[in-house]
C-alpha positions in Angstrom: 0.0 0.0 0.0 1.6 3.3 -1.0 1.9 6.3 1.3 -0.3 9.1 0.0 0.5 12.8 0.8 -2.5 15.2 0.9 -1.3 18.7 1.7 -3.9 20.9 3.4 -4.7 24.1 1.7 -5.7 25.5 5.1 -2.1 26.6 5.2 -2.1 28.1 1.6 -2.6 31.8 0.8 -6.4 32.2 0.4 -5.9 35.1 -2.0 -3.9 32.8 -4.3 -5.5 29.4 -4.0 -5.0 28.4 -7.6 -1.3 29.3 -7.5 -0.9 27.4 -4.2 -2.7 24.3 -5.6 -0.1 24.4 -8.4 2.7 24.3 -5.8 1.4 20.8 -4.6 1.0 19.3 -8.1 3.3 16.4 -7.1 1.0 15.5 -4.1 -1.6 12.7 -4.3 -4.6 14.9 -3.3 -5.3 18.4 -2.1 -7.0 18.3 1.3 -9.7 21.0 1.5 -10.9 21.8 5.0 -14.5 23.0 5.0 -15.5 24.6 8.4 -18.8 26.1 9.2 -18.2 27.9 12.6 -20.7 25.6 14.2 -19.2 22.1 14.3 -15.8 23.7 14.8 -15.0 27.3 16.0 -13.6 28.4 12.6 -15.0 29.4 9.2 -13.2 28.6 6.0 -14.8 28.1 2.6 -18.0 26.5 1.2 -19.4 25.0 -2.0 -18.9 27.9 -4.5 -15.2 28.1 -3.7 -14.8 24.4 -3.6 -16.5 23.9 -7.0 -14.1 26.4 -8.5 -11.1 24.8 -6.9 -12.1 21.4 -8.4 -12.0 23.0 -11.8 -8.5 24.3 -11.5 -6.7 21.9 -9.2 -3.9 19.8 -10.7 -4.6 17.0 -8.2 -7.9 15.4 -7.0 -9.6 17.1 -4.1 -10.0 15.4 -0.7 -12.9 17.3 1.0 -12.9 17.2 4.8 -16.2 18.5 6.0 -16.0 19.9 9.6 -19.7 20.9 9.4 -23.0 20.3 11.0 -25.7 18.4 8.9 -23.3 16.6 6.5 -26.2 14.4 5.6 -27.6 17.4 3.7 -24.4 19.0 2.5 -21.8 16.3 1.8 -23.4 14.9 -1.4 -23.1 18.4 -2.9 -19.4 18.3 -2.5 -19.3 15.0 -4.4 -21.3 16.6 -7.1 -19.0 19.7 -7.1 -16.1 17.5 -8.1 -14.6 16.0 -4.9 -12.7 12.8 -5.5 -13.1 11.9 -1.8 -15.6 13.3 0.8 -15.0 12.8 4.5 -17.7 13.7 7.0 -17.5 13.7 10.8 -19.0 10.7 12.7 -20.1 13.1 15.4 -22.2 15.2 13.0 -23.8 12.6 10.8 -27.2 11.3 11.7 -27.2 8.4 9.2 -23.6 7.7 8.4 -24.0 4.5 6.4 -26.8 6.0 4.3 -24.6 9.1 3.7 -21.5 7.0 2.8 -23.6 5.0 0.3 -24.9 8.2 -1.3 -21.3 9.6 -1.7 -20.2 6.4 -3.3 -23.2 6.4 -5.6 -22.1 9.9 -6.7 -18.7 8.6 -7.6 -16.7 9.9 -4.6 -14.7 7.9 -2.0 -16.6 8.0 1.3 -14.7 8.8 4.4 -15.7 9.1 8.1 -13.7 11.3 10.4 -13.2 10.9 14.2 -12.2 13.6 16.6 -9.3 12.6 18.9 -11.7 11.6 21.8 -14.2 9.7 19.6 -13.7 5.9 19.8 -13.3 4.0 16.5 -14.9 0.8 17.8 -18.6 1.7 16.9 -17.5 2.0 13.2 -15.4 -1.1 12.9 -18.4 -3.3 12.0 -19.3 -0.8 9.2 -15.9 -0.8 7.5 -17.2 -2.2 4.3 -19.4 0.9 3.9 -16.6 3.4 3.8 -13.4 3.9 1.8 -11.5 5.9 4.4 -11.3 6.5 8.1 -9.8 9.8 9.2 -8.3 9.7 12.7 -7.9 13.3 13.7 -4.5 13.7 15.4 -5.4 17.2 16.6 -8.7 18.8 17.6 -10.4 19.9 14.4 -10.8 23.6 13.6 -7.3 25.1 13.4 -4.0 24.5 11.6 -0.6 24.4 13.1 -1.4 22.3 16.2 0.9 19.7 17.7 0.3 16.0 17.1 -1.6 14.2 19.8 0.3 11.0 20.6 -2.7 9.4 22.3 -4.3 8.9 18.9 -1.8 6.3 17.8 -3.5 3.3 19.6 -6.7 4.2 17.8 -4.9 4.2 14.4 -3.5 0.7 15.3 -6.9 -0.6 16.2 -8.4 0.7 13.0 -5.6 -0.8 10.9 -5.9 -4.1 12.6 -9.7 -4.3 12.0 -9.2 -3.3 8.3 -6.5 -6.0 7.9 -8.6 -8.7 9.6 -11.6 -7.8 7.4 -9.4 -7.9 4.3 -10.7 -4.6 3.1 -9.1 -1.8 1.1 -10.0 1.0 3.5 -7.5 3.9 3.8 -6.5 5.3 7.2 -5.8 9.0 7.1 -4.2 11.2 9.8 -4.7 14.9 9.9 -3.1 17.3 12.4 0.5 18.0 13.4 1.9 15.7 10.6 5.5 16.6 9.8 8.8 14.8 9.3 9.0 14.4 13.1 5.6 12.6 13.4 4.8 10.9 10.1 6.9 7.8 10.7 5.0 7.0 14.0 1.7 7.5 12.3 2.7 5.2 9.5 4.0 2.6 11.9 0.7 2.7 13.7 -1.1 1.9 10.4 -1.9 5.2 8.6 -1.3 5.3 4.9 -2.8 8.8 4.0 -1.2 11.8 5.5 -2.5 15.4 5.7 0.2 18.0 6.2 -0.5 21.7 6.1 2.0 24.0 7.6 4.8 21.4 7.2 4.3 21.5 3.4 3.4 25.1 2.8 5.9 26.4 5.3 8.8 24.6 3.5 11.2 26.5 1.2 10.9 23.8 -1.4 7.3 22.4 -1.4 7.8 19.5 -3.9 11.0 18.4 -2.0 9.0 18.4 1.3 6.2 16.3 -0.3 8.8 13.9 -1.6 10.6 13.7 1.8 7.3 13.0 3.7 6.3 10.4 1.1 9.6 8.6 1.5 9.6 8.7 5.3 6.1 7.4 5.5 6.6 4.9 2.7 9.3 3.1 4.6 6.8 2.4 7.4 3.4 1.9 5.8 2.2 -1.6 6.3 
C-alpha cells in the first residue's frame, strides 16, 4: 500500500489558492478543510469556492467537512467534483446512508473521528466506507501539535481493516510533519494530511517527496 500525501490548503494563501494548488502538483490529493463555525470554531470556505477549486486543481480534491448536517451537504461536495468526501461521525445522523450516497455519486466516502471519539462503533461498518480519518489534533485550526494518544486508535483501525481484508485507507490529519509521520505510518496510517509542514517549506515539492519517503518506509 503506497503512502499518500495530501497537503492541506488551510495553510495556503487564500488570496492565491489556484497558485498554491499548483505548488502541490506532485501530491496525491489536495486536502480541503470546510469549516462552518458551528461544528468547529472556525470558518473557511464553502461550496462555490470548492467547486471552482475542483475546476483548476492539478490534483484530485479530498474534502474534509467539519460541518453540521453533513447528511444534507456532503453529497453536494461530491457533485461539485470532490474525489473523496469525509464527514464527521459526530455530526452525521445516518452515516451509512450518507456513505452510500457519496459512493453512488462517484466519490470515495470517508468518516472522520475527533481525537476523543472511539473508533470501535465504526469497525463493524468498515465495508461501507473507503477511508477512516483519525484526527491527530482537535479539528478547527491548523498548526497544532500532534496528539500521541491517537496512535493506539490508528492501530486498532488498521488491525480491523486488515482482519476484514478490506481496502480502507486510514488517514491522519493534524501535526503531521517529518518528526511525526513515521510514527503515524508505523501505527497503520497510509494517507497523511500535512498543512504547515508542506506550505511552510522552502521547497514544497521536495518536502512532499521527503514526507512520502519517510512514510513509505513504514506503511504496512
